[in-house]
C-alpha positions in Angstrom: 0.3 -0.1 -0.1 2.8 2.5 1.1 4.7 1.9 -2.9 1.1 2.4 -4.3 0.6 5.6 -2.5 4.4 7.0 -3.8 3.1 6.2 -7.0 4.5 2.7 -7.6 8.0 2.2 -9.0 9.4 0.4 -5.9 11.2 -2.9 -5.6 9.7 -5.1 -3.5 11.5 -8.6 -2.5 10.7 -11.1 -0.6 6.4 -10.7 -0.7 4.5 -13.5 0.7 2.4 -15.6 -1.4 -0.7 -15.9 0.2 -4.0 -15.0 0.0 -4.0 -12.1 2.1 -1.1 -10.1 -0.1 -2.5 -11.7 -3.1 -5.8 -9.8 -2.1 -4.0 -6.6 -1.6 -1.9 -6.4 -4.4 -4.7 -8.1 -6.5 -7.0 -4.6 -5.7 -3.9 -2.1 -5.7 -3.7 -3.0 -9.3 -7.4 -3.3 -10.7 -9.4 -1.1 -12.6 -12.2 -2.4 -12.0 -15.3 -0.9 -10.4 -16.1 -3.9 -7.9 -13.9 -5.1 -5.5 -13.9 -8.7 -3.7 -11.0 -8.8 -0.7 -12.9 -12.5 0.5 -11.6 -13.1 3.9 -8.6 -10.4 3.7 -9.5 -7.8 7.0 -6.1 -5.9 6.9 -7.0 -5.1 3.2 -10.5 -4.7 3.8 -9.7 -1.5 6.7 -6.3 -0.7 4.4 -8.4 -0.3 1.2 -11.2 1.4 2.5 -8.8 4.6 3.3 -6.6 3.8 0.1 -9.7 4.0 -2.2 -11.2 7.2 -0.2 -7.9 8.8 -0.8 -8.2 8.2 -4.5 -9.5 11.4 -6.8 -11.8 10.3 -9.2 -11.4 6.3 -8.2 -14.8 5.0 -7.5 -15.3 1.2 -6.6 -17.4 -1.1 -4.9 -15.5 -2.5 -2.0 -16.7 -6.1 -1.0 -15.9 -9.2 0.9 -16.6 -12.8 1.8 -20.0 -13.4 4.1 -17.8 -13.5 7.0 -16.3 -10.0 6.6 -19.6 -8.3 5.9 -20.2 -9.3 9.9 -16.8 -7.7 10.7 -17.3 -4.4 11.8 -15.9 -1.0 9.7 -18.0 2.0 10.8 -15.1 3.8 13.4 -13.0 3.2 10.3 -15.7 5.1 7.9 -16.9 7.4 10.7 -13.1 8.4 10.8 -12.8 9.2 7.5 -16.2 10.7 6.9 -14.7 13.5 9.2 -11.7 14.1 7.1 -14.3 14.4 4.3 -14.3 10.8 2.6 -17.7 10.2 0.3 -18.4 6.3 1.9 -21.6 5.0 1.7 -23.2 1.7 2.9 -24.3 -0.7 0.5 -25.9 -2.7 3.2 -26.1 -2.8 6.6 -25.1 0.3 8.1 -21.6 -0.3 9.7 -20.5 -3.1 7.5 -19.3 -4.0 4.3 -19.9 -3.6 1.3 -18.7 0.0 1.1 -19.7 2.2 -1.9 -16.5 4.4 -1.9 -16.1 7.6 -4.4 -12.5 8.7 -4.3 -11.3 12.8 -3.5 -8.4 14.2 -2.0 -9.6 14.6 2.1 -9.1 17.3 4.0 -7.6 16.2 6.9 -7.7 18.0 9.9 -8.0 16.5 13.8 -10.2 13.7 14.8 -10.2 11.5 18.0 -10.4 7.5 18.7 -10.8 5.7 21.1 -7.8 4.0 21.8 -9.8 0.8 22.2 -10.4 0.2 18.7 -8.5 -2.1 15.8 -4.5 -0.9 15.5 -6.0 -1.2 11.6 -8.2 1.7 11.2 -5.4 3.4 13.1 -2.5 2.4 10.3 -5.3 3.4 7.6 -5.8 6.3 8.6 -1.9 7.2 9.1 -0.9 5.9 6.0 -3.4 8.1 3.4 -2.9 11.0 6.3 0.5 12.6 3.7 -2.4 12.7 1.2 -4.6 14.9 3.0 -4.5 18.9 2.1 -4.3 19.5 5.9 -2.2 16.3 6.9 -3.8 14.6 10.1 -3.9 14.5 13.9 -5.1 11.3 15.6 -5.8 11.7 19.4 -6.2 8.6 20.7 -8.5 8.4 24.0 -7.8 5.3 26.5 -5.5 2.3 26.4 -4.5 1.9 23.4 -4.4 -1.5 21.9 -2.0 -3.1 20.2 0.7 -0.1 20.0 3.4 -2.4 18.5 1.5 -2.5 14.9 1.1 1.4 15.2 4.6 1.9 16.1 5.4 -0.8 13.2 3.1 1.4 10.5 5.1 4.9 11.9 8.3 3.3 11.1 7.4 2.0 7.8 5.9 5.1 6.6 9.5 6.7 7.6 11.2 4.5 5.0 8.9 5.9 2.8 10.0 9.5 3.4 7.0 10.7 6.1 8.1 11.5 9.6 5.7 11.6 12.0 5.3 13.2 15.2 3.8 11.3 18.3 3.3 13.1 21.5 1.7 10.7 24.5 -1.7 9.7 22.8 -1.1 12.4 19.8 0.0 11.4 16.6 0.8 14.2 13.7 1.4 13.4 10.4 2.4 16.3 7.9 0.8 16.7 4.6 3.6 15.6 2.0 4.5 13.1 -0.2 5.7 9.3 0.2 9.1 8.8 -1.7 9.6 5.7 -4.2 11.6 2.9 -1.9 12.9 -0.2 -2.8 11.9 -2.3 -0.1 12.8 -6.3 1.3 10.1 -7.8 3.3 11.0 -9.2 6.6 9.3 -13.0 7.8 6.2 -12.7 9.5 7.1 -13.3 13.3 3.1 -14.4 13.8 3.9 -17.4 11.4 7.0 -18.4 13.5 4.7 -18.5 17.1 4.1 -22.0 15.8 7.4 -23.2 15.2 8.1 -21.6 18.9 5.1 -23.6 19.9 6.2 -26.5 18.5 9.9 -26.1 19.9 7.6 -25.9 23.4 5.9 -29.6 22.6 8.8 -31.8 21.3 12.5 -30.4 22.7 13.9 -30.9 19.3 16.0 -27.9 17.8 14.5 -25.8 15.0 15.7 -22.8 13.4 14.2 -20.0 11.7 15.2 -17.8 9.1 14.2 -14.2 7.2 13.2 -12.5 10.9 15.0 -9.3 12.4 17.1 -9.2 15.8 15.8 -5.4 16.0 12.0 -6.1 14.1 9.3 -3.9 14.0 6.8 -6.6 14.9 5.3 -6.7 17.7 5.0 -10.2 18.0 8.9 -10.8 17.9 8.2 -10.7 21.7 8.1 -14.6 21.2 11.6 -14.9 22.6 10.9 -13.4 26.0 7.0 -14.8 26.0 8.6 -18.5 25.2 10.8 -18.6 28.1 7.8 -19.0 30.1 7.7 -22.6 28.5 11.3 -23.9 28.3 12.0 -22.2 24.8 15.8 -20.5 24.1 15.8 -18.5 21.2 19.6 -17.4 20.4 20.9 -15.7 17.1 23.2 -16.9 15.4 26.1 -15.2 13.2 24.5 -16.0 9.9 21.1 -14.2 11.2 19.5 -17.5 12.0 17.2 -18.1 15.0 17.9 -21.0 17.1 15.2 -22.6 19.2 16.4 -24.5 22.1 14.9 -26.7 24.9 15.7 -25.5 28.2 13.8 -27.4 31.3 12.9 -24.2 32.9 8.6 -24.1 32.9 6.6 -21.4 34.8 4.1 -23.8 37.1 1.7 -20.7 36.2 1.3 -18.3 33.0 -0.2 -14.7 33.2 0.3 -12.8 30.7 -1.8 -9.5 28.6 -1.3 -9.9 24.9 -3.1 -7.0 24.1 0.1 -6.2 21.7 0.0 -9.1 20.1 -3.6 -10.8 20.1 -2.4 -12.6 17.4 0.1 -15.0 19.3 -3.3 -15.8 21.6 -4.1 -19.2 19.8 -1.2 -20.0 19.9 0.0 -19.3 23.9 -3.6 -20.9 25.0 -2.5 -24.4 22.9 1.2 -24.2 24.8 -0.6 -23.7 27.6 -2.8 -26.7 28.0 -0.7 -29.1 26.1 2.1 -28.7 29.1 -0.7 -28.7 31.5 0.3 -24.9 32.9 -2.4 -23.4 34.3 -2.8 -19.4 32.8 -4.6 -16.7 32.8 -4.3 -14.5 29.5 -6.0 -11.1 28.9 -6.2 -8.2 26.6 -8.0 -10.0 24.0 -11.0 -7.8 23.7 -10.1 -7.9 20.1 -10.6 -11.5 19.2 -14.3 -11.4 19.0 -14.5 -9.7 15.3 -11.2 -11.7 14.2 -11.7 -14.3 11.1 -14.2 -16.0 13.9 -14.7 -15.3 17.3 -11.6 -16.6 18.3 -12.5 -16.9 21.9 -15.3 -18.8 21.8 -13.7 -21.2 19.1 -10.6 -22.0 21.5 -13.0 -23.0 24.1 -15.1 -25.0 21.7 -12.0 -26.9 20.4 -10.0 -26.7 23.2 -12.6 -29.1 24.9 -12.3 -31.5 22.3 -8.7 -32.2 23.3 -9.9 -32.1 27.0 -9.4 -28.8 28.4 -12.6 -26.4 29.7 -10.9 -23.2 29.6 -13.0 -20.3 30.7 -14.0 -16.6 29.4 -13.7 -14.1 31.8 -14.6 -10.3 31.1 -14.9 -10.9 26.8 -11.2 -10.2 26.8 -9.7 -12.9 28.9 -9.0 -17.1 28.7 -7.7 -19.1 31.9 -7.9 -22.6 33.0 -7.3 -23.2 36.3 -4.9 -26.9 35.8 -7.9 -28.9 37.0 -11.0 -28.5 34.6 -10.7 -31.5 31.8 -13.2 -32.7 29.5 -12.3 -36.7 28.3 -11.1 -37.4 25.3 -13.5 -40.1 23.0 -10.7 -43.0 22.7 -12.6 -44.3 19.7 -13.2 -41.6 17.6 -10.3 -39.1 15.9 -10.4 -35.9 17.7 -11.6 -33.5 14.6 -10.6 -30.2 15.4 -12.5 -27.3 13.2 -11.1 -24.2 11.8 -14.0 -21.9 11.5 -12.1 -20.6 8.2 -9.4 -18.7 10.5 -6.2 -20.0 9.4 -4.8 -19.4 13.4 -7.0 -22.3 14.4 -5.5 -24.2 11.9 -1.8 -23.9 12.4 -1.9 -23.5 16.3 -3.8 -26.9 16.7 -1.6 -28.6 14.2 1.2 -29.5 16.2 -1.1 -31.2 19.0 -0.4 -34.1 17.2 2.6 -34.6 19.2 0.5 -35.2 21.8 -2.5 -36.8 20.4 -1.6 -38.4 17.1 -4.3 -39.2 14.5 -6.0 -35.8 15.0 -7.7 -33.7 12.1 -7.5 -30.6 11.0 -10.9 -30.0 9.3 -10.4 -27.1 5.9 -6.6 -27.2 6.3 -6.0 -25.4 3.5 -7.0 -22.3 5.3 -3.4 -21.8 6.1 -3.1 -20.5 2.6 -4.6 -17.0 3.9 -0.7 -15.9 5.3 1.3 -19.1 5.3 1.0 -21.6 2.1 3.7 -23.5 2.8 3.1 -24.3 6.5 1.8 -28.2 6.1 5.3 -28.7 3.8 7.1 -26.7 7.2 5.9 -29.4 9.4 6.3 -32.3 6.6 10.1 -31.0 6.9 10.5 -31.5 10.8 9.2 -35.3 10.5 5.4 -34.8 10.8 3.7 -37.5 9.1 0.7 -36.0 7.6 -2.6 -37.6 5.6 -5.2 -36.1 4.0 -8.1 -37.9 4.8 -12.6 -37.4 4.0 -14.9 -36.4 6.4 
């Protein structure tokens, strides 16, 4: 998106070959007046802002049935405050959207800091194109601040420096510069190998990650010390995962800044028998699925009765267990959510023969996931259900 806002022409290397990236690139390159981005939530938020700021462009931006149930009203309202012309085609507050692009006025707006960071990132990226630039005032506790910080860091690499003071972000009116960029590997995807290391005590090495990463999920290095995983950087830039005997007997974590790690960590805790309380999960209700409910449902299938606390936390007391049926295979439903599939896959180390339904959903973010599992020695077989 930053390359497109700069006018294109930058050389972008190591771009992920996954559904979300393909949806984003396809939309940016499309000349159609109807664009369907499927289940790509990030693309929906970013493209809403992009097309709203694209003078003379008229599009209807749509997605999957699940996308039509994911709220976008906060972002639309904010863009309208900046002068955008956006209409709801169907239900108020949800896609699809009819967008008539124009140069936005900008100015100053306030947002509740509890909203998705993707709304904030979408506004920030188009802000330099606004007549007056943009000042965003975030009210309350900021959700997923590392993602906002990552956006600001990337904008700086494209030549736009922003002023951050407490909960105020000021973006000057200006221009992006054409920039060549090599994409770092994804720390969210790396989490499944941290999980596998914790459950198997093997030795795994990961490539393409940055030690000084802007990605908030790089906190994995710290978090997985709770689960007996020591991560060390090699001279060649590889991240080597090694087992240690140190396990935290009870895990209490706030993942408000790393919500995409919730499924991985919940499964890790349960499989290692570690009681936990994980908070900061308020945004999980509106992801690809309701991830709080999905985790609760599927953990029961592997015997763990976890609780949803206050609509923003998950916990397990270390005792509540459900029996695993002995005669039937355990079948994990993925709810069209790539992270459900990948987080539960390493459970096969504990429950041989576990079945992941709709396993192809991993193509959303990590098409090579199953091949990488095979490379570590997992035996995988396709079955008819």
